[in-house]
C-alpha positions as CSV (number, residue, x, y, z in Angstrom):
1,X,-18.0,7.6,12.5
2,X,-18.9,10.7,10.4
3,X,-19.7,10.7,6.9
4,X,-16.5,11.9,4.8
5,X,-16.7,14.8,2.5
6,X,-15.9,14.7,-1.1
7,X,-12.5,16.2,-0.3
8,X,-11.7,13.2,2.0
9,X,-12.9,10.4,0.3
10,X,-10.6,11.7,-3.1
11,X,-7.9,11.9,-1.1
12,X,-8.4,8.8,0.4
13,X,-8.6,7.3,-2.8
14,X,-5.6,8.8,-3.9
15,X,-4.2,7.4,-1.1
16,X,-5.0,4.1,-1.7
17,X,-4.0,3.8,-5.2
18,X,-0.6,5.1,-4.4
19,X,-0.2,2.4,-1.6
20,X,-1.6,-0.2,-3.9
21,X,0.9,1.0,-6.7
22,X,4.2,0.7,-4.0
23,X,2.1,-2.8,-3.1
24,X,2.8,-4.1,-6.4
25,X,6.3,-2.1,-7.5
26,X,8.0,-3.9,-3.9
27,X,6.6,-6.9,-4.8
28,X,7.7,-6.9,-8.3
29,X,11.4,-5.9,-6.9
30,X,11.3,-9.2,-4.8
31,X,10.2,-11.0,-7.2
32,X,13.5,-10.3,-9.1
33,X,16.0,-9.7,-6.7
34,X,18.5,-12.6,-6.7
35,X,19.7,-11.6,-3.4
36,X,18.0,-13.0,-0.2
37,X,18.5,-10.2,1.9
38,X,17.2,-7.6,-0.3
39,X,14.7,-10.0,-1.3
40,X,13.6,-10.5,2.1
41,X,13.7,-6.3,2.7
42,X,11.4,-5.9,-0.4
43,X,9.1,-8.2,0.2
44,X,8.8,-6.4,4.2
45,X,8.4,-3.2,2.3
46,X,5.5,-4.5,0.2
47,X,3.7,-5.8,3.2
48,X,4.0,-2.6,5.0
49,X,2.8,-0.6,2.2
50,X,-0.4,-3.8,2.1
51,X,-0.8,-2.8,6.1
52,X,-1.2,1.2,5.2
53,X,-3.5,0.1,2.3
54,X,-5.7,-1.6,4.3
55,X,-5.9,0.9,6.9
56,X,-6.8,3.5,4.8
57,X,-10.0,1.2,3.0
58,X,-11.4,1.0,6.7
59,X,-12.1,4.2,7.0
60,X,-14.8,3.6,4.1
61,X,-16.4,1.2,5.8
């Protein structure tokens, strides 16, 4: 894999931060949901954003 430019690293860092925030937000929403359908959906969205985070992170290694 070729080295990433400073701009690419900066963009990846920003995207990682955004995905991390989304994981936390949707998990918080799931934790506070009283409806099981809503809770499950929020947890699934949180997992998807965690997957996005992991994929982006893998570009750094």
